[in-house]
C-alpha positions in Angstrom: 0.0 0.0 0.2 1.2 3.4 -1.2 2.3 6.0 1.3 -0.3 9.4 0.9 1.7 12.5 -0.3 0.9 16.0 -0.4 2.7 18.4 -2.6 3.2 22.4 -2.0 3.5 24.3 -5.1 1.4 24.5 -8.7 4.2 25.3 -10.6 6.8 23.4 -13.0 8.4 21.7 -10.3 5.1 20.7 -8.7 4.2 19.1 -11.9 7.5 17.4 -12.4 7.2 16.0 -8.4 3.9 14.8 -9.2 5.4 12.8 -12.1 8.3 11.4 -10.5 6.4 10.2 -7.2 3.8 8.9 -9.4 6.0 7.1 -11.5 8.9 6.2 -9.6 8.2 5.9 -5.9 6.6 4.3 -2.9 4.1 7.2 -2.9 0.5 8.3 -4.2 0.2 12.0 -4.3 -3.2 13.0 -3.3 -3.5 16.7 -3.1 -1.6 19.9 -3.6 -1.3 22.8 -1.2 -0.3 26.7 -2.0 -1.0 29.8 0.1 -4.1 31.0 -0.2 -3.6 34.3 -2.0 -2.2 32.5 -4.8 -4.9 29.7 -5.6 -6.3 30.4 -9.4 -7.6 27.0 -9.5 -9.1 24.5 -7.2 -7.1 21.3 -9.1 -3.8 20.8 -10.3 -2.6 17.5 -12.1 -6.3 16.5 -11.8 -5.8 16.8 -8.1 -7.4 19.0 -5.4 -5.6 22.2 -4.5 -6.2 23.4 -1.0 -5.1 26.4 1.0 -1.8 25.8 3.0 -3.4 26.9 6.1 -6.3 24.7 6.0 -4.3 21.6 4.8 -3.7 20.1 8.4 -7.6 20.0 9.0 -8.0 18.2 5.2 -4.8 16.1 5.2 -3.2 15.7 9.2 0.1 14.8 9.5 -0.8 11.5 11.2 -1.8 9.9 8.2 0.3 12.3 5.1 3.4 13.0 4.3 4.3 16.2 2.6 7.0 17.6 0.1 8.1 21.0 -1.0 8.3 21.6 -4.7 10.0 25.0 -5.4 12.8 26.2 -7.0 15.9 28.1 -6.2 14.1 31.5 -6.2 15.5 33.9 -3.5 18.6 31.6 -3.0 16.4 29.0 -1.8 14.7 30.9 0.9 10.9 30.3 0.2 11.6 26.8 -0.5 13.4 26.9 3.1 10.4 29.0 4.7 8.0 26.2 3.5 10.4 23.3 4.5 10.3 25.0 8.1 6.5 25.8 8.2 5.9 21.8 7.1 7.9 20.8 9.8 6.2 22.9 12.3 2.9 21.5 11.5 4.5 18.0 12.3 4.6 16.8 8.9 7.1 14.0 7.8 8.9 15.3 4.8 9.3 13.0 1.9 12.6 12.8 -0.6 12.5 11.6 -4.0 15.8 9.6 -4.9 15.0 8.3 -8.7 15.8 4.8 -9.1 17.7 5.7 -12.1 20.3 7.5 -10.0 23.6 5.8 -8.5 23.8 6.5 -4.9 26.6 4.9 -3.1 26.3 6.6 0.0 24.4 4.3 2.5 21.5 6.9 2.4 23.2 9.8 4.0 20.5 11.9 2.6 18.2 14.4 4.7 14.3 15.3 3.9 12.8 16.9 1.1 15.2 16.1 -1.2 14.8 15.7 -4.9 16.9 13.7 -6.6 16.5 13.2 -10.5 17.9 10.6 -13.0 21.7 10.2 -13.5 22.8 11.7 -10.9 25.9 9.7 -9.5 26.3 9.9 -5.4 29.8 8.3 -4.5 30.4 6.9 -1.1 30.9 8.7 2.1 29.0 11.8 0.5 26.6 13.2 2.9 23.6 15.6 1.4 21.4 17.1 4.1 17.5 18.6 4.0 16.0 20.1 1.2 18.3 19.9 -1.4 17.6 19.5 -5.2 20.1 17.7 -7.4 18.8 18.2 -10.9 19.9 15.3 -13.6 22.9 14.2 -14.5 25.3 15.2 -11.9 28.6 13.9 -10.3 29.3 14.4 -6.2 32.1 13.1 -5.3 33.2 11.0 -2.5 33.5 12.7 0.9 31.8 15.8 -0.4 28.9 17.4 1.8 26.2 19.5 0.5 24.3 21.3 3.3 20.5 22.3 3.8 18.5 24.2 1.6 20.8 24.2 -1.6 20.1 23.7 -5.3 22.5 21.7 -8.1 21.4 22.0 -11.4 22.4 19.6 -14.4 25.7 18.1 -15.1 27.6 19.7 -12.3 30.9 17.9 -11.5 31.5 18.1 -7.4 35.0 16.6 -7.1 35.8 14.6 -3.8 36.1 16.4 -0.3 34.0 19.6 -1.2 31.6 21.5 1.1 28.7 23.1 -0.2 27.4 25.6 2.4 23.5 26.1 2.7 21.3 27.9 0.5 23.9 27.6 -2.3 23.1 27.6 -6.2 25.5 25.9 -8.5 24.8 26.0 -11.9 24.7 23.9 -14.9 27.9 22.6 -16.0 30.1 24.0 -13.3 33.2 22.3 -12.0 34.4 22.4 -8.2 37.5 21.1 -7.6 38.4 18.8 -4.6 38.8 19.5 -1.1 37.4 23.3 -1.9 34.5 25.1 0.6 31.9 26.7 -0.8 30.4 29.2 2.3 26.6 30.0 2.7 24.3 31.5 0.1 27.1 31.3 -2.8 25.7 31.3 -6.1 28.2 29.5 -8.8 27.2 30.3 -12.1 26.6 28.1 -15.3 29.9 27.2 -16.5 32.1 28.2 -13.9 35.5 26.5 -12.8 36.0 26.8 -9.2 39.8 26.2 -8.0 39.7 27.8 -4.7 37.5 28.3 -1.5 34.5 30.5 -2.1 33.4 32.7 0.9 29.7 33.0 2.0 27.8 34.7 0.0 29.8 35.1 -3.1 28.9 35.4 -7.1 30.9 33.6 -9.3 29.7 34.0 -13.0 31.4 32.8 -16.0 32.2 34.4 -19.2 29.5 34.5 -21.8 30.0 33.5 -25.3 29.7 36.5 -27.7 28.3 36.3 -31.1 31.0 36.3 -33.9 31.1 39.2 -36.3 30.7 37.0 -39.2 27.1 35.8 -39.9 26.3 32.2 -40.3 25.4 32.1 -44.0 29.1 33.6 -44.7 30.6 30.2 -43.1 31.4 27.7 -45.5 31.1 24.3 -45.0 27.5 24.4 -43.2 
């Protein structure tokens, strides 16, 4: 018998959470919840949407688990806020770990984590609460990802790296081994980080510029 799950959110991330939990987990999604002021429709993914301030009376924590399906908006602060609020209501927060991920760290993964397909999590890695690992990342041995962080796709985290709370790491970034990333850092897409990053640092790679020659003048294409 599947466990019953309520999802916070009604956007793309919530729709993805519904898909993954429905097709690849021990959970049955039964409802969505968002703050009352944001409710525009009473159904989402053909399931009821209830106001967050009424969720306990409709889906009590003794019988239902909870998942916060939000992105990295405001450096993950909104997802963190709702994670804390759901915990305060007494809910157990579920994690989704894809059956298509390679997870070798003996389950050292916290609550409300969203771990997509094709992630490789090596031995002795520790992942905190409320962490998102989008598809296709390498998380090297003995690394630590602290609470409320978001790792986008195809990131390479080398061995022994520590990533602080509320960090964002963009697609195709590479973090060398044995460095520390402070809390609330932003590591942009394609960045190669070779040394420690202090708290609230912003590291942005150089964008590729458009060539002066138009495509119609290229030979052999």
